[in-house]
N, C-alpha and C positions, 0 to 999 in steps of 0.2 A: 498600469497597463489596463486599458478598458477592455472588457470582454463582452462580445455580442454573439453568443452562441445559441443556436436553436436546439432546444431540448424540451421534452414533455414530462413534467412531473406527474407522479402517480396521484390519482384521486383518492386512493385508499391509505396514503401515508398519514402518520400521526402529525398533528399540528405543532407539537413541541418535541425538541430533541431529548431523547431518553436512551440510556444504555442499560443493558441487562447485566447487572453486576453479579447475578447468580450463574451466568454462563449456561443457562438452561438450553438444551438442544445442541450443545457443542459435541462434535465427534472428532476423533483422531484417526487419521490415515497414516499407518506406518509405512515408510518408504525403505529402500535398501540402505545399507551402510550406516545405520544409526540416525537417519533423517526421519522427520515426521512433519505432518501438516495438520493443524487444527482448523476446523471450519465451524462457525456459528452463524447460521442464516438469521437475518433480521436482528442482529445484535444491537444495532443502533436504530431506534425509531425516530421519525422526523428527519430522515436522511435527505429528503428532497429540500427541506428548508435549510439544512446545514450546507448542502451543495450550493444552493443559490447564494448564501451569504459568503461562503469561502470564495466562490467564483468572483463576486463583486469586490470583496474587501482584501483579498490576499495580494501582495505586491509581486505578481508573477514575473518571471524572467526566463530567458533562454540561457543555455550555457554551452560551452564548447567542450567536447570530449575527444580523447584520442582513440582512433580506430586504426589499429595496426600501425602504419607508418605515416598517418596523416591526422590532422585535427579537423573535426566536422561539428556542425551545429546539431545538438541533440534534438530529435524530432518530438519534443513535448516541452511544456513549461513547468517550472518547479519553484518551490520556495522552501526554506528550512528555518525552523525555530530551535533554540536551545532553552530548556527550562531554567538553566543556571546562568544564563548570560544573554543580554540583548532584549529586544522587545518580546513581551509575553505572547504566546499563542492564544487563540480564543479559549474561553473558559471550558467549552464543551470538549476541546481536545485535551486540555489539562485533566479534566475528569476522566476521560478515556485512558490517559497515560497512568493515572493513579490506580484505576481498576485493573489494568493490565499488569502493572508492577506488582500488585498484591497477588494476582492470580499466578503469575509465572516466576515470582521470587527474584526478579531483577528490577533495577530502577530505570525506567524508560525516561531518559532526559533529552532525547533528540526526537523532534517531530518534523516530518517533511510532508509536503503535498506535491503530487505529480498530476498535471492536467493533460489529458489526451483529448484534444479539441475535436478530432475526427478520426476516420480510419487510417489516415496517413501518419498520424502520430503513433509512436511505438517505442519499445525498448528491446534491444537485442539480448540474446542469451548472456547471462552473467550471474555471478554471486557477489554479494556485497563485498566491497574492496577490502575492508579490514576484517570483517567477520569470516571471510573465507580462509584466513590464515589461522583460525582458532579451532580447537577441537569441537566446541559447541557454541552456539549463539542463538538468540531468539529475535526474530523480526516479525512485527505484527502489522497487518494492513487492514484498513477499513475502506470498503469500496463505496463510492457515491456516484450518482448519475446513472448512466445506462450500463447494463451488463456488458462485459467485455471478456473474451477468453484470456485466461492466465495459465501459462503452461510451465511445467517443470520437466527436466530431463537430467540423467546422470551427467556429471562433469566429464567432458571428453566425448559425449555423444551416447546415443542409445534411445530406446523407446521412451516417449514422453507421456506424461499424465497431464490431464487438463481439468481446470475448474472454470466456472463462469459466474464469479461472484456478482450478485445484484446489489442494488442500493441498500446500504446498512449492513451488509454481510461482513463478518470478521474472518480473516484468514491469517493464520499464524504459522510461520516456518520455524522449526526448532531442531534441536539436536545438531547433527552434522550438516544440516541442509545447505547452508551457505558454502560449505567446503566441498561436499561430495555431490551436490546437485546444482544446477543452474535454473534460472527462471527467466521468463520473457513475456512481454505483451506484444503479440505479432501485429503487423499491419493488417487492415481489412479494407475491402473495396468501399464499403459504406459503414459508418458507425457514428452514432450520436456521441456527444461529449461524455467523458467519464473521468472521475477523479479518484486517486488512490492516496489515502492519508497513511503515512508510515510512522511506526514507533520503533526506535532503536535504543538499546541500553549502552552504557559506557562499557567498553571492552577492556578487560585487564590483560595485558600482554605478559 
């Protein structure tokens, strides 16, 4: 699927893709009910170059999702890789998975990319389908492209908390976050393209 999206790369970004394996600058926000969020600004340098290459080379597709009593087309494009099966993801994403696996003590074997083409693309409140049934799970996100609000709220409703991850920022949800909290990327009137690269580990039931 050819992509022709208008976006403005930063003039200050590094020319090569590098990740901070020391996780310098990472901070943890403790949420209620055993959930937490880690944030490491600028964890991936060269994020604009990575965004451009993933945009051009990833076999993006839309998918249908069930919303209550009907099936609708999800308002974003996606792609998924598995490290143990099928075509290999780009080397930079494999390097990220290895660094995150070492840091968090779980093996990240599933990598996904979500493309929000404009402000109309979004994802509604949810917890990861399998992880929300488990006491604890870790889901890591690397943001590429334009900053875009990312919000969390307690499952069932309540006051939300928000982040605006920029290009190259790492955001990790852990503890009970998928079970006791929900997250969303809300619609916006106007928004440049943004990509979220997600890392998930195998869940033991």
